[in-house]
C-alpha positions in Angstrom: 34.2 110.8 216.6 33.6 110.9 219.9 33.8 114.4 220.5 31.3 115.5 223.4 32.0 115.2 227.0 29.7 112.4 227.7 29.1 109.3 225.6 25.8 106.8 226.8 25.2 103.0 225.6 22.0 101.1 225.7 19.8 100.4 222.7 16.0 101.8 221.0 12.9 99.4 221.8 11.0 99.1 218.3 8.8 97.2 218.6 8.9 93.0 220.5 11.2 92.0 219.4 13.0 94.7 218.1 15.5 95.9 219.8 18.6 97.8 218.2 22.0 98.9 220.0 22.7 103.0 220.1 24.9 104.9 220.8 24.6 108.5 222.0 26.5 111.6 223.4 25.9 114.8 225.3 27.6 117.7 226.4 25.4 118.9 229.3 23.8 115.1 230.7 20.0 116.3 229.7 19.6 116.4 225.4 21.3 112.7 224.0 22.5 112.9 220.1 22.2 109.4 218.6 26.0 108.9 216.8 25.9 109.0 213.6 27.9 105.5 212.7 27.5 101.6 212.0 25.6 98.9 214.4 26.9 95.1 214.8 24.1 93.5 213.8 23.0 92.0 216.2 20.0 91.4 217.8 20.4 90.4 221.0 22.8 93.3 221.6 20.0 95.2 223.9 22.3 95.9 227.6 25.7 96.5 226.4 27.8 99.1 227.3 30.6 101.0 225.4 34.1 100.0 226.8 37.4 102.1 226.0 40.0 100.4 226.4 44.4 100.7 224.9 42.9 97.5 222.0 40.1 99.8 221.1 36.2 99.6 222.1 34.1 97.0 223.5 30.5 96.5 223.0 29.7 94.3 225.3 32.2 91.0 225.3 31.0 90.2 222.5 32.5 92.8 219.7 35.3 94.3 219.0 36.1 97.5 217.2 39.2 100.2 216.2 36.8 102.9 215.0 33.5 102.3 215.6 32.4 101.5 212.0 33.5 97.9 211.3 33.1 95.5 214.8 34.0 92.0 214.5 32.7 89.3 217.0 35.0 87.1 219.2 31.6 84.5 220.1 31.4 86.0 223.5 31.1 83.1 226.6 29.6 81.3 229.1 30.3 81.6 232.8 30.3 77.8 234.5 27.6 76.7 236.9 25.1 79.8 236.4 21.9 78.9 234.3 22.1 82.4 232.4 23.6 86.1 232.7 22.7 89.6 232.4 23.7 93.2 231.7 27.2 93.1 231.6 29.6 96.2 232.6 33.0 96.7 231.9 34.9 99.2 233.7 38.4 100.4 235.8 39.0 100.0 239.3 41.2 102.4 241.6 44.2 100.2 240.5 43.8 100.1 237.4 42.4 97.0 236.4 40.0 96.0 233.5 36.8 94.5 235.6 33.6 92.8 234.3 30.3 92.9 236.5 27.0 91.0 235.4 24.0 89.2 237.0 23.9 85.7 237.0 21.1 83.3 237.4 21.4 80.7 240.2 20.2 77.5 238.9 17.5 75.5 239.7 15.4 79.0 240.7 12.4 80.7 238.8 12.6 82.7 235.6 12.7 86.0 237.6 14.8 84.8 240.3 17.6 83.6 241.7 20.2 86.5 239.6 23.0 87.8 242.0 25.9 90.2 241.1 29.2 88.7 239.9 32.6 90.4 239.1 35.1 89.1 237.6 38.9 90.8 235.6 38.2 91.2 232.0 40.9 90.7 229.1 40.5 93.5 227.2 42.4 91.6 224.4 40.7 89.1 223.8 37.5 90.1 225.7 37.2 87.1 228.2 37.0 86.5 232.5 38.9 84.9 234.1 38.6 85.3 238.7 34.9 85.9 239.0 32.7 85.1 241.8 29.6 86.5 243.6 29.5 90.1 244.9 29.0 90.1 248.8 26.4 92.4 249.6 24.9 92.9 253.1 21.3 92.9 253.5 20.0 90.9 250.3 18.3 88.0 250.2 19.6 84.8 247.6 16.0 84.1 246.2 14.9 87.5 244.9 16.8 88.6 241.8 19.5 91.7 242.1 20.4 92.7 238.3 21.7 95.5 236.1 25.1 96.2 238.3 26.6 99.5 237.8 29.7 100.8 239.0 30.2 104.5 240.6 34.1 104.8 241.8 33.6 108.5 244.4 36.4 109.3 246.2 38.3 106.0 247.1 35.2 104.0 247.6 33.4 101.8 245.8 29.7 102.1 244.5 27.4 100.0 243.7 24.1 100.9 242.2 21.3 97.8 240.6 18.3 97.0 240.0 16.5 95.1 243.1 13.3 92.9 243.0 10.9 90.3 243.9 9.3 87.2 242.7 7.4 87.2 239.5 9.6 90.5 238.2 7.7 92.1 240.8 8.6 95.7 242.4 11.9 96.4 240.8 13.7 99.5 242.4 17.2 101.0 242.6 19.6 100.4 245.4 22.8 101.5 245.9 25.4 99.9 248.2 28.9 101.5 249.1 32.2 99.4 250.1 35.8 100.4 250.5 36.6 97.2 249.0 35.4 96.0 245.3 33.8 92.6 245.8 32.5 92.8 249.3 31.5 93.7 252.5 28.5 95.9 250.7 26.6 98.5 253.0 23.1 99.9 251.3 22.6 103.5 251.5 19.3 104.4 251.7 17.6 106.9 249.9 14.0 108.5 248.9 14.4 107.4 245.2 11.6 104.7 245.0 9.3 106.7 246.4 8.6 108.8 242.7 7.8 105.1 241.1 4.2 105.9 242.2 4.7 109.4 240.2 4.1 107.0 236.8 1.3 104.4 238.2 -2.6 104.7 238.0 -2.2 102.0 240.4 -2.1 102.5 244.2 -1.0 99.2 245.4 2.7 100.9 245.1 5.5 98.3 246.1 3.1 95.6 246.8 4.0 93.5 243.9 1.6 94.4 240.5 0.6 97.7 239.5 2.8 99.7 239.9 6.1 100.2 237.8 9.7 99.4 237.4 12.9 101.0 238.1 16.3 99.0 236.6 19.4 99.6 234.6 20.8 102.1 236.9 24.0 104.3 235.7 25.2 108.3 237.4 26.6 111.1 236.2 28.4 113.5 239.0 26.6 117.0 237.4 26.4 120.9 239.4 23.4 122.6 240.2 22.3 126.1 239.6 23.5 127.1 243.1 26.7 125.4 241.7 26.6 122.5 244.8 27.7 119.5 243.2 26.1 116.5 243.0 25.0 112.8 241.8 22.1 112.0 238.6 20.9 108.8 238.4 19.9 107.1 235.2 16.6 104.7 235.5 14.7 102.5 232.7 11.3 102.9 233.6 8.4 100.2 232.6 5.3 99.1 233.7 4.2 96.2 235.8 2.1 93.6 234.6 3.9 93.9 231.2 0.1 94.3 228.9 1.1 96.1 225.6 3.3 97.8 224.1 3.1 100.9 226.1 4.2 99.7 228.9 7.8 101.3 228.6 8.3 105.0 229.8 12.0 105.1 228.6 15.5 106.6 230.8 14.5 108.9 232.9 16.7 110.4 235.5 16.7 112.3 239.1 19.1 114.7 240.6 20.7 114.3 244.5 22.7 117.5 246.2 22.7 115.6 250.1 24.9 112.3 248.9 22.0 110.1 247.7 19.5 110.5 250.5 17.3 112.9 248.5 16.3 112.5 244.8 14.4 115.2 242.5 11.5 113.8 240.7 12.1 112.3 237.5 12.8 113.7 234.0 12.8 112.5 231.3 16.3 111.7 228.9 15.9 114.0 226.2 16.7 112.1 222.6 14.9 111.5 219.5 14.1 107.8 220.1 13.1 105.8 223.6 16.3 105.2 224.8 16.4 101.7 227.3 18.9 100.3 229.1 21.2 103.3 229.1 24.9 103.0 230.9 27.0 106.5 230.5 30.4 107.2 230.0 31.7 110.4 231.5 34.4 110.2 228.5 36.1 114.0 229.7 35.8 113.2 233.7 33.6 116.7 233.4 30.6 117.6 235.5 26.9 117.3 233.5 24.1 119.4 234.1 22.2 119.2 237.7 18.8 120.2 238.0 16.3 120.8 241.4 12.7 121.1 242.0 11.3 124.1 243.0 12.0 128.1 242.2 15.4 129.8 242.3 16.3 130.0 246.6 17.9 133.7 246.7 20.0 132.7 250.3 21.0 129.7 249.1 22.8 131.3 245.9 24.4 133.8 248.3 25.7 131.0 250.6 27.4 129.0 247.7 29.3 132.8 246.5 30.6 132.7 249.9 32.1 129.4 249.5 33.4 130.1 246.0 35.5 133.5 247.7 36.8 131.8 250.0 38.5 129.0 247.4 38.9 132.2 245.4 41.0 134.1 248.0 43.1 131.0 248.6 44.1 131.0 244.4 44.6 134.5 244.4 46.9 134.5 248.2 49.0 131.7 246.1 49.4 133.7 243.3 50.1 136.8 245.1 47.9 138.6 243.2 44.6 140.9 244.7 40.7 140.9 243.7 37.1 142.1 245.2 34.5 139.8 246.7 31.9 138.8 244.2 28.5 140.8 244.5 24.9 139.1 245.9 21.9 138.8 245.1 19.8 141.2 246.4 16.2 140.8 244.4 13.9 138.5 245.7 11.4 138.1 242.7 12.4 136.2 239.2 12.6 138.8 237.2 14.7 140.7 234.5 16.5 142.8 237.8 17.5 139.2 238.5 18.6 138.1 235.8 21.0 140.9 235.4 22.4 140.5 238.5 22.7 136.8 238.4 24.7 137.6 234.3 26.9 140.2 236.5 28.3 138.6 239.2 28.9 135.3 236.9 31.0 137.2 234.0 32.9 138.5 237.3 33.7 134.7 239.0 34.8 134.2 235.3 37.1 137.7 234.7 38.7 135.9 238.3 39.0 133.0 237.2 40.6 133.3 233.6 43.1 135.6 235.6 44.6 133.0 237.3 44.4 131.3 233.7 46.3 133.5 232.5 48.6 134.2 235.0 49.2 130.0 235.1 49.8 130.0 231.9 52.3 132.5 231.8 54.5 131.2 234.7 54.7 127.5 233.6 53.8 125.5 230.9 50.6 125.2 232.0 47.5 125.4 229.3 43.9 126.2 231.2 41.6 127.0 228.7 39.4 129.9 229.6 36.1 130.5 229.8 32.8 133.0 228.9 29.7 133.7 230.4 26.1 134.6 229.3 25.2 138.0 229.3 21.5 138.0 230.4 19.6 135.0 231.5 16.0 133.3 229.6 13.3 134.8 231.1 11.2 131.5 231.8 12.5 129.4 234.2 12.7 126.1 231.9 15.6 128.3 230.4 16.5 130.2 232.9 17.4 126.7 235.1 20.0 124.8 233.4 21.9 127.7 231.5 22.7 129.1 235.4 23.5 125.3 236.5 25.3 125.2 232.6 27.3 128.3 234.2 27.9 127.3 236.9 29.9 123.7 235.7 32.0 125.8 234.1 33.6 128.0 236.7 33.5 124.7 238.9 35.4 122.8 236.3 37.5 125.8 236.2 38.7 126.6 239.9 39.1 122.3 240.4 41.6 122.2 237.2 43.7 125.6 238.7 43.8 124.3 241.9 44.9 120.8 240.6 47.9 122.9 238.9 48.5 124.8 242.0 49.0 121.8 243.9 50.4 119.8 241.3 53.5 122.9 240.7 53.2 123.5 245.2 53.3 127.0 245.0 
């Protein structure tokens, strides 16, 4: 049933008091399709995460299933010492232990204040938690609210994403922190992501309270853009502040970064058949999504990526005792039919060389590396051209990384 690369859970907002849990799938991270299945009959199941374990699937900690069709309620739990708890997420740490992160509300605080990140061990058999404690994050005030926690594990570090807000639900924005430890010593990474909040609002008072939009519910996915550059995508829920009517939801958007989370592309709406809210992405395949950039095609930037890929391919062919020709370079400066033919020729050349390596490894060992194919011509319009070229680079990067890992494992 879950055959796509990526799976996301969240909810569909239909009307006031009518929110329904939803699961969607995607192969590019841009276009999402509603999963044709049944859902728990639970009107309170909103900010949920689908968590796969050796004991089936959990949707939040309240609902369990083995087939995504028949659901069993566990009754949930309350966290002692706290008035409320919002938006749980389950994940595995670097040691393979199941964890549970949620925002818990400090007693005797105002309705919109006092939420703090809380981490616990999660029992995949019972859906219960143990050994819970507040997460220690440097630079956050206790009287504000920090909700919608999301862990990203990368390069041996823990990246903690959250929605950081102030009093009366004002100016929620996305913050990201990093630490070598899972539950403490987190320091913030400065970004320009929240500057994009003003692009949604008709009010000039961005960042100063009411009269702007809020970003919340961050969730991440690694991506590759049309230059073959790896980056990170963050999805986030967008809504108007204050809540004046039923049209204050802008639904899930995303932005991409290719410089270690510092600068982010303009917000783009997640493509789906319905208005998705509070999405949580599960990278089921461990693969890469199709990344996007702002601005037009940059020939020097593309050619620089070809030079870098030439170096990687040279090393791989040398290790396998094979010879190869260097990749071509883009010559034209214009987004015309000539450029698209040049791109197709170069991308096909890369694919042929990677397929040669894959076949050589398959013949020499018990490996079962798959081959890749490329387009013979890219779309003429830039809106179609950019994602298709990025999709080609996704295939290239995933293939070369798989080959590198296989060669390293074989000790060649």
